[in-house]
N, C-alpha and C positions, 0 to 999 in steps of 0.2 A: 656351652657358651653363656657367659653371665652378661648382664646388662651393659656393664662398662666395655666389654670387648665388642659387643654388637653395636654399640654407639660408635666406637672408633671404625669399625668395618663400615658403618652407613656413611661416615665422613670420607673415608677411602672411596667408597663407591660413588659418592656424589662428585668428588673430583675426577674419578674415572669417567663419569658421565659427561662431565664438562670438557674433559680432554678430547673425548670422541665427537663432541659437538664442534670443537675447535678443528678437529681433522676434517669435518663436513665442510666448514667454512673455507678452509684453505686449499684442500685437495682438488685439483683439476689438471687436465693434461698440460704439460709444459713445466710443472713444478718438480723439483728435484727431491730424491730420497733425503739428501741431507737437510734441505729446508723443512720437509715434514717432520723428520725425527727429531730435530733440534728444537723446533717450535714447540712440539708436544712435551718434550721432556723438560724444556725451560718452563712452560706452564705449570707442569706438575710441581716442580721445584718452588715456584713463586707462591703455591698454595701450601707451603710448609709441609709438603710429603716429598717422597723421592720415587723415581721409576724403580719398580721392581725388576725390571730387564730393560735392555734396549729396545726401543719401540720396534716390533716386528713388522717389516714391510716386505711382504712376499708377493710376488707377481705370477700370474698365469699359472704354469705347471708347479710352482713352488708352493707347497702348503703351509710351511712355517719355518721360522728362525733365520730368515733373511733380515737384514737391517740396513742402515745406512753407513757409509764410509766417507770421510773427507778426502780420502785418496782416489775415489771413484765418482764419476759423474753419472748417475743414473737418473734419467728423465722420464717422467711418466707420460705414456702414449695414450691416445684415445682407444686403441684396441686392447689395452691391458685390462687385466682383472686384479685388482690390488686388495690384499688382505692387510687391515691395520689392527695389530694386536697391541693392547696397552696393559701395563701392569702398574698399579699404584699401591705403594707401601707407607704406611703410617706406623712407626714403631713395630714393623714386622708384620702388621695385619694388611695382607695383600688382597686386592680385588683385580679380576682379570676379565677383559672384555676384548671383542673383536667385532668388527664389521667389514663388509666387502664393498669395494667402489667399482662401479662399471661405468662406461661412457658410451657403450654400443648397445643397441637393442638386441644384437645377437647374444648377449650374455644375461638377458634379463631373467630368463627362466632358471638359469643356473643360481643366480644370487638368490632368487625367490625360494628355491628349494631348501636351501640352508637356512634362510630366514624363517621360513614356515615350520621347519623341523624343530627349530629352537622355540618359537612362539607356541606350537602346539604341545611341546613338552612342558612348557611353562604353565600353559592353561591347565593341563592335566595335573600338574604338581599342586598348583593353587586349588583346584577342585577336589584334590585328594591328598592333602598335606600329611596325613598321619600313616597312609597305607601304600603309596606309591614306591615302587622298587626300582633299583638300577635296571634290572632286566626290562621293566615295562618302558623306561625312558629310551633304552636301546631299541626296542621294538618299534616305538613311535618314530624315533629318528630314521631308521632304516625304511620303515614303510612309506614315510613322507618323501624322502628323497627319491627312492625308486619309482615312485608314482609319477615323478617329473622326468623319468627316463634316464636318471644319472646314478652314479654308485656312491655309497657312503664310504668315507676312507676308513677301512676296517682296522688299520694299525695306528690310528690316532684316536685319543680318547679324552673324555672330560676327566676331571680329577678333584680329588680331595685337596684341600689347602690347610696347611698349619702355620704357625707364626714362623716367619722367614723362609718357609719352604712351599714352593708353588705346587709340586707334583708329589702327591702322597697317595696312598692306598686308603680305601679302594678306589679304582678306576672306574670311569663311567663310559662304556664302550658306545660307539655309534652304530652298532649292529645288534641284532638279536643275541641274548646271552642268557646264561643261567644264574646270574648274580642276583640273589633274592634278598639283598640288604635293603631295608627300608631307608629312604633319604632322611626320614626324621630320626633314624638311630645313628646316623653319622655324628660324631662327637665335634667336629670341627665345621669348617664351611667348604663349599664345593662349586666347581665350575662346570657347565655343560657347554660343549662346543661342537656342534655339527659340522662336518666337513663334507661337501659334495663335489663330485669329480666327474669330468667327461673321460676321464682316462681309466686306469686300471682300478682306482680305488685303493691302492696300496702304495705307499710311499718309501722310498729308500734315500740314503744319504747322498747329497751331492758333494762337490768338491770344495765349494765356498764355506768359510767359517767366519762368523761375525760376532758370536756369542759364546761366552765362557763362564765357567762357575769353579769356585774354589773347592779343592778337595781336602788338602792336608799341609800343614805347616812343616815343610822339609828343608833341609840344608841345601842351598845351591851356590856354586862358585861365583857365578857372574854377578857383580855388584848391581847392575841394573835390574836383574831378575830378582835379586833381593829386596831392592827398593819398591819394585812393582808389587811384590808379594806382600809387603807391608800395606800398601795402598789397598790391595785387594781385600785384606781382612776387614777394612771398614765397610764392606758391603754385607757383612753378617750372613754369608753363604748365599746371598741372592746373585742372579746372573749379572754379568757385566760386559761391556765392550772393550776391546783392545784400545779403542780410542778415549776411553775414560780415565786411563791411567798413563803414567809415564809421558806426560805431555811435554816435559822439557827435553825428551830424548828425540833423536832422528828416528825417522821411519824404520831405518835399517837396524839401529840399536834396540828399539822397541821389539822388533820382530825377532830378532836374535834372543832377547830376554824371554819372550813368549815361548819360542821353542825350547829353551831349557826347562822352563816351568812345565811345559806339557810332557817332556821326556821324563822329568823327575816326579811326574804324577802329582804335582802341587795343585794343578788345575786340570779340568777336563773341557773338551770343546763340544760345541752343539753345532753340527754342520746343518746347512740348509737342507730341509726336507723336500723331496720332489717326487711327483707322480711321472708318467712318461711324458717325453718331449712332445710338444705342440697340444698337449691336453690343457685344461683350464680347472682351477679349483677355487671353490668359494667357502666362506667360513662365517659362521655367527656364533657369539659367545657371551655369556653373561655370569655372574656369580651370585650364588644363592647361600642363605643361611637359615637353619630352623630355630626359630625362636621358642624355646621350650616353655617359657613363662607364659607367653601369649598364645602358644600352640599354632604358630602360623609360619610359613616359609616366606622369606622376604628376597625379593629380587634386588640386590644392593646396587646394581647399575641402572635399574630401570630401563631395560633394553629396548622396549617398545618405542621409547622416545627417539632411539638411535636409529633403528632398522626399518621402522614403518613409514 
């Protein structure tokens, strides 16, 4: 990573930080998912950046990939545990963050477990920037979460980020592992995101889908599908919502077009990821980059300002 790239990432991270602070300002019981998602995404666009994906708004046993829909009225309740996952892109330089919102004391320890897992990981990284490994981060996260009596979600991981691509290898597991790659040797930037669960600590795909990604430019017969495919290309491979495209179409016509695009494998879907019913999942996340010139690791989001 050169200085110019790191400067762009710092700008992206600063916008991401302020978007999460906006979330803290507006989110309270009674607000709708639609209000939350559109306000955050509009704020990002006002800063001359773009959302790297639809704002993830996952509640209770949902761990990730839920979002808002203009066709559904989802209202936040006092008993909910809400994860707000925000991606900001400037010319493909993406930063990724998440915080958990709770309104009941019953969920305080759960939120604290994922927050502390991330903050302890960050402290260890900052104290050992040249030697810390992926395996050590997994160990810290698992030991911290289990010390609270919860389970780390074993099949969700942190990840390497490259330009226009959010999830790359190597992954950064939330459990003990044998990946002895040094974080300082990762050539791009990376996100660490502990998930803590009262359930199985293992997620599966649910039925709902709000997030999609472009796969391949293929020939499709439906004219609406062809038009939507051209719109999708403008996202440069980043994730998008059904409701970001085909705005002039009826809901029925847009859904028919999406079915054809999925069948043709022009796009793929990211279903909501869920733990067992009646469980609760919390999440905390920030994005780091190793500055080789100054030999330091930078928290691009400054997550302490968000979750402490």
